[in-house]
C-alpha beads as a LAMMPS data file, in Angstrom:
LAMMPS data file: protein, C-alpha beads

86 atoms
85 bonds

1 atom types
1 bond types

-500.0 500.0 xlo xhi
-500.0 500.0 ylo yhi
-500.0 500.0 zlo zhi

Masses

1 110.0

Atoms # bond

1 1 1 156.962 480.034 459.419
2 1 1 155.981 481.181 455.967
3 1 1 153.161 483.622 455.505
4 1 1 149.840 482.431 454.229
5 1 1 149.639 481.839 450.492
6 1 1 146.950 484.542 450.362
7 1 1 148.881 487.098 452.431
8 1 1 149.673 487.631 456.068
9 1 1 147.874 485.460 458.609
10 1 1 145.150 487.106 460.663
11 1 1 146.240 488.461 464.025
12 1 1 146.899 485.595 466.428
13 1 1 147.249 483.008 463.656
14 1 1 150.360 481.490 462.129
15 1 1 150.651 479.727 458.775
16 1 1 152.669 476.664 457.883
17 1 1 152.728 475.707 454.207
18 1 1 153.524 472.011 453.868
19 1 1 152.674 471.729 450.188
20 1 1 154.791 468.972 448.682
21 1 1 155.449 467.325 452.067
22 1 1 154.273 463.782 452.860
23 1 1 153.387 461.894 456.031
24 1 1 154.820 461.518 458.610
25 1 1 156.783 464.730 458.008
26 1 1 153.588 466.770 457.774
27 1 1 152.663 466.018 461.387
28 1 1 156.239 466.264 462.681
29 1 1 156.584 469.761 461.220
30 1 1 153.088 470.706 462.428
31 1 1 153.912 469.566 465.955
32 1 1 157.187 471.514 466.008
33 1 1 155.361 474.641 464.804
34 1 1 152.641 474.272 467.467
35 1 1 155.228 473.708 470.203
36 1 1 156.779 477.088 469.330
37 1 1 153.442 478.899 469.771
38 1 1 151.824 480.083 473.029
39 1 1 148.743 478.353 474.452
40 1 1 145.584 479.486 472.680
41 1 1 147.385 480.355 469.449
42 1 1 145.968 479.312 466.093
43 1 1 148.022 477.524 463.459
44 1 1 146.771 477.098 459.909
45 1 1 148.516 474.329 458.010
46 1 1 148.273 473.932 454.232
47 1 1 148.728 470.366 452.947
48 1 1 148.318 468.816 449.513
49 1 1 149.026 465.186 450.427
50 1 1 145.697 463.330 450.783
51 1 1 146.755 461.198 453.795
52 1 1 147.920 464.358 455.629
53 1 1 144.376 465.755 455.378
54 1 1 143.280 462.994 457.752
55 1 1 146.473 462.195 459.667
56 1 1 147.457 465.702 460.802
57 1 1 144.076 466.500 462.440
58 1 1 143.800 463.007 463.961
59 1 1 147.319 463.131 465.422
60 1 1 146.850 466.696 466.692
61 1 1 143.598 465.725 468.448
62 1 1 145.249 462.657 470.006
63 1 1 147.986 464.991 471.292
64 1 1 145.307 467.193 472.912
65 1 1 145.141 470.072 470.439
66 1 1 141.847 471.441 469.120
67 1 1 141.015 470.826 465.483
68 1 1 138.993 473.892 464.516
69 1 1 138.424 473.104 460.842
70 1 1 139.652 471.258 457.793
71 1 1 138.682 473.052 454.604
72 1 1 139.382 472.326 450.974
73 1 1 141.510 474.923 449.270
74 1 1 142.866 475.232 445.739
75 1 1 145.009 472.148 445.263
76 1 1 144.839 470.959 448.862
77 1 1 143.440 471.567 452.317
78 1 1 143.874 474.019 455.174
79 1 1 143.862 472.498 458.656
80 1 1 143.172 475.016 461.420
81 1 1 144.449 474.021 464.850
82 1 1 144.307 475.753 468.222
83 1 1 147.038 475.008 470.751
84 1 1 145.395 473.668 473.920
85 1 1 148.274 471.794 475.581
86 1 1 152.029 472.261 475.836

Bonds

1 1 1 2
2 1 2 3
3 1 3 4
4 1 4 5
5 1 5 6
6 1 6 7
7 1 7 8
8 1 8 9
9 1 9 10
10 1 10 11
11 1 11 12
12 1 12 13
13 1 13 14
14 1 14 15
15 1 15 16
16 1 16 17
17 1 17 18
18 1 18 19
19 1 19 20
20 1 20 21
21 1 21 22
22 1 22 23
23 1 23 24
24 1 24 25
25 1 25 26
26 1 26 27
27 1 27 28
28 1 28 29
29 1 29 30
30 1 30 31
31 1 31 32
32 1 32 33
33 1 33 34
34 1 34 35
35 1 35 36
36 1 36 37
37 1 37 38
38 1 38 39
39 1 39 40
40 1 40 41
41 1 41 42
42 1 42 43
43 1 43 44
44 1 44 45
45 1 45 46
46 1 46 47
47 1 47 48
48 1 48 49
49 1 49 50
50 1 50 51
51 1 51 52
52 1 52 53
53 1 53 54
54 1 54 55
55 1 55 56
56 1 56 57
57 1 57 58
58 1 58 59
59 1 59 60
60 1 60 61
61 1 61 62
62 1 62 63
63 1 63 64
64 1 64 65
65 1 65 66
66 1 66 67
67 1 67 68
68 1 68 69
69 1 69 70
70 1 70 71
71 1 71 72
72 1 72 73
73 1 73 74
74 1 74 75
75 1 75 76
76 1 76 77
77 1 77 78
78 1 78 79
79 1 79 80
80 1 80 81
81 1 81 82
82 1 82 83
83 1 83 84
84 1 84 85
85 1 85 86
């Protein structure tokens, strides 16, 4: 996974930059990244596609993952997820 656009992710967090990607690929790539992480890990996903801002958190929650935050960032959004289920 790429490092955060602002540097290395904090300890225990991974970054996935999906700038330029569109749905449904944003959630597919997010799910694959979460599946590779251990339970309790944090994944921060950067998106710039407006529908992904809503669809990625909704789909992750339906899958059983915790949506920690969705924050606006320069040119897009950062979705912070915590892996709660395998």
